[in-house]
C-alpha positions as CSV (number, residue, x, y, z in Angstrom):
1,M,-36.0,44.9,-0.1
2,S,-37.6,46.2,-3.3
3,D,-39.6,49.4,-3.7
4,P,-43.3,49.0,-4.6
5,H,-43.8,48.7,-8.3
6,P,-46.1,50.9,-10.4
7,P,-49.7,50.0,-9.8
8,A,-50.4,49.9,-13.6
9,L,-48.7,46.5,-13.9
10,A,-51.2,43.7,-14.5
11,P,-51.5,41.0,-11.7
12,V,-51.5,38.0,-14.0
13,V,-48.3,37.5,-16.0
14,S,-47.2,34.8,-18.4
15,A,-44.2,32.6,-17.6
16,E,-42.6,33.3,-21.0
17,T,-43.0,37.1,-20.6
18,L,-41.5,36.9,-17.2
19,R,-38.7,34.8,-18.4
20,E,-37.9,37.0,-21.4
21,R,-38.4,40.4,-19.9
22,G,-37.2,39.7,-16.3
23,L,-38.6,40.5,-12.8
24,R,-37.9,44.2,-12.8
25,A,-39.8,44.9,-16.1
26,C,-42.7,42.6,-15.2
27,L,-43.1,43.0,-11.5
28,G,-41.2,46.1,-10.7
29,A,-38.7,44.3,-8.4
30,E,-35.7,42.1,-8.6
31,Q,-36.7,39.9,-5.6
32,V,-40.0,38.3,-4.7
33,V,-41.8,36.4,-2.1
34,L,-43.1,33.2,-3.7
35,E,-46.1,31.0,-3.0
36,L,-46.2,27.7,-4.8
37,G,-49.7,26.4,-5.4
38,F,-51.7,29.2,-3.9
39,G,-55.2,27.6,-4.4
40,R,-57.8,30.1,-3.2
41,A,-55.1,32.7,-2.8
42,E,-56.2,33.6,0.7
43,L,-52.7,33.5,2.2
44,L,-51.1,35.1,-0.9
45,L,-53.4,38.1,-0.9
46,E,-53.4,38.5,2.9
47,L,-49.6,38.6,3.0
48,A,-49.5,41.1,0.1
49,A,-51.9,43.3,2.0
50,L,-49.9,43.1,5.2
51,H,-46.6,43.8,3.6
52,P,-47.1,46.4,0.8
53,K,-43.4,47.0,0.3
54,R,-42.7,43.4,-0.6
55,V,-43.5,41.9,-4.0
56,Y,-45.4,38.6,-4.1
57,L,-45.6,36.1,-6.9
58,G,-48.1,33.2,-6.7
59,V,-47.6,30.1,-8.9
60,E,-50.5,27.9,-9.7
61,V,-51.3,25.1,-12.2
62,S,-55.0,25.9,-12.3
63,R,-55.6,28.7,-14.9
64,K,-59.1,29.3,-13.4
65,R,-57.6,30.0,-10.0
66,V,-55.0,32.3,-11.4
67,L,-57.5,34.4,-13.2
68,K,-59.8,34.5,-10.2
69,A,-57.0,35.5,-7.9
70,G,-55.9,38.2,-10.3
71,R,-59.4,39.7,-10.2
72,R,-59.5,39.6,-6.4
73,A,-56.1,41.3,-6.3
74,E,-57.4,44.1,-8.5
75,K,-60.6,44.5,-6.6
76,R,-58.6,44.9,-3.3
77,G,-56.3,47.3,-5.0
78,L,-53.2,45.2,-4.3
79,G,-50.4,46.4,-6.6
80,N,-47.7,44.2,-5.1
81,V,-49.0,40.8,-5.9
82,F,-48.8,38.8,-9.2
83,M,-49.9,35.4,-10.3
84,I,-48.5,33.1,-12.9
85,H,-50.1,30.0,-14.5
86,A,-47.3,27.3,-14.7
87,P,-45.8,24.3,-12.9
88,A,-43.7,25.2,-9.9
89,E,-40.7,23.3,-11.3
90,Y,-40.8,25.2,-14.5
91,V,-40.9,28.6,-12.8
92,L,-38.1,27.7,-10.4
93,E,-35.8,26.2,-13.2
94,R,-36.6,28.4,-16.2
95,V,-38.2,31.7,-15.1
96,L,-36.7,32.9,-11.8
97,P,-33.0,34.0,-11.6
98,A,-30.8,32.4,-9.0
99,G,-31.1,34.2,-5.6
100,S,-34.1,36.2,-6.6
101,V,-36.5,34.8,-4.0
102,E,-36.4,36.1,-0.4
103,E,-39.2,33.8,1.1
104,V,-41.3,30.8,-0.1
105,W,-44.6,29.5,1.1
106,V,-45.9,26.0,0.2
107,N,-49.2,25.8,2.1
108,C,-50.9,22.4,2.2
109,P,-50.0,21.0,-1.2
110,D,-51.9,18.0,-2.6
111,P,-50.7,15.0,-0.5
112,W,-51.5,12.4,-3.3
113,P,-52.1,9.8,-0.6
114,K,-52.1,6.7,-2.9
115,K,-48.7,5.2,-3.3
116,R,-48.9,5.0,-7.1
117,H,-49.3,8.8,-7.1
118,W,-46.4,9.7,-4.8
119,R,-44.3,10.7,-7.7
120,R,-46.7,13.6,-8.2
121,R,-46.1,15.1,-4.8
122,L,-44.6,18.6,-5.0
123,I,-42.0,18.2,-2.3
124,Q,-39.3,16.0,-3.9
125,A,-35.5,16.2,-3.9
126,P,-35.3,17.8,-7.4
127,L,-37.7,20.5,-6.3
128,V,-35.7,21.2,-3.2
129,E,-32.6,21.6,-5.3
130,L,-34.4,24.1,-7.5
131,L,-35.6,26.0,-4.4
132,A,-32.0,26.1,-3.2
133,R,-31.0,27.8,-6.4
134,A,-33.8,30.3,-6.5
135,L,-33.6,31.4,-2.8
136,E,-31.1,33.9,-1.7
137,P,-28.9,32.9,1.3
138,G,-30.8,33.3,4.5
139,A,-34.2,33.2,2.8
140,I,-37.0,31.3,4.6
141,L,-38.9,28.3,3.3
142,H,-42.3,27.5,4.9
143,I,-44.1,24.2,4.2
144,A,-47.4,23.1,5.8
145,T,-49.5,19.9,5.5
146,D,-52.4,18.3,7.3
147,H,-51.6,14.8,5.9
148,E,-49.6,12.5,8.3
149,G,-48.1,10.5,5.5
150,Y,-47.0,13.6,3.5
151,R,-45.7,15.1,6.8
152,D,-43.3,12.2,7.2
153,W,-42.4,12.4,3.5
154,I,-41.5,16.1,3.7
155,A,-39.5,15.5,6.9
156,A,-37.5,12.7,5.1
157,V,-36.9,14.7,2.0
158,M,-35.7,17.8,3.8
159,A,-33.5,15.8,6.2
160,A,-31.6,14.4,3.3
161,Q,-30.5,17.7,1.9
162,S,-28.0,20.3,3.2
163,A,-29.1,23.5,1.6
164,F,-31.8,24.3,4.2
165,H,-31.6,24.2,8.0
166,S,-34.7,23.6,10.1
167,L,-35.7,26.5,12.4
168,H,-37.3,24.0,14.7
169,A,-34.2,21.7,15.1
170,P,-33.9,19.2,16.6
171,E,-37.6,18.8,15.7
172,A,-38.5,18.7,12.0
173,F,-41.8,20.6,12.4
174,V,-44.2,22.1,14.9
175,A,-48.0,21.8,15.2
176,T,-48.6,25.4,16.1
177,R,-49.7,27.7,13.3
178,P,-47.3,30.6,12.7
179,E,-48.5,34.2,13.2
180,R,-50.5,34.6,10.1
181,R,-54.1,34.3,9.0
182,E,-55.7,30.8,9.1
183,T,-56.9,29.8,5.7
184,A,-60.3,28.3,5.1
185,Y,-58.8,24.9,4.4
186,E,-56.9,25.0,7.7
187,A,-60.0,26.0,9.6
188,E,-61.9,23.1,8.0
189,W,-59.2,20.6,8.8
190,R,-58.8,21.8,12.3
191,A,-62.5,21.5,12.9
192,E,-62.3,17.9,11.7
193,G,-59.6,17.2,14.3
194,R,-56.7,17.0,11.9
195,T,-53.2,17.9,13.1
196,M,-51.2,20.4,11.1
197,A,-47.5,20.2,10.6
198,Y,-45.6,23.4,10.0
199,F,-42.0,23.2,8.6
200,D,-39.7,26.3,8.5
201,Y,-36.2,26.3,7.0
202,R,-33.5,28.9,6.4
203,R,-31.5,28.7,3.2
204,A,-27.9,28.0,4.1
205,P,-25.2,30.6,3.1
């Protein structure tokens, strides 16, 4: 586990700077906890506040959300959380060294419900391969969705790979939220009667 980094480091970092200078120089640590598509950054900031000795890196394709989350992190005085504006695939393939991630959160990614848009879904076999490269052996991968079609899609994608083992086997997922803060989206969806699916996997040795 990495030591806390100097508080002077800026929360928003560029993909190219991180790629060129490395995790230690930019984040103050050689391993990170990753959230892909952090949206409002509720979960990302909450986890960083609860675990100050771990270093968190949020990846988001919306520049507006990255900048807003960076301001919120500074306002809360969180020196162990960073945000990067870039596609998840690029960060996993080009920016993060192999074995540099100790945990990953993918919380309710866009389900792209129309069939012609399925190719845009984040959870795909190529992404899982990139995750397998980035995660250290024994690292945990968390995925959550409220969309029934995407739930079945995720289960099928993960069942077809061998790098991750389900922590809920023989079941693919559970409907009970893990012990963490409920995000605003989750609260809204639960109020609407939607059923959540929580997937948890361990990176194989």
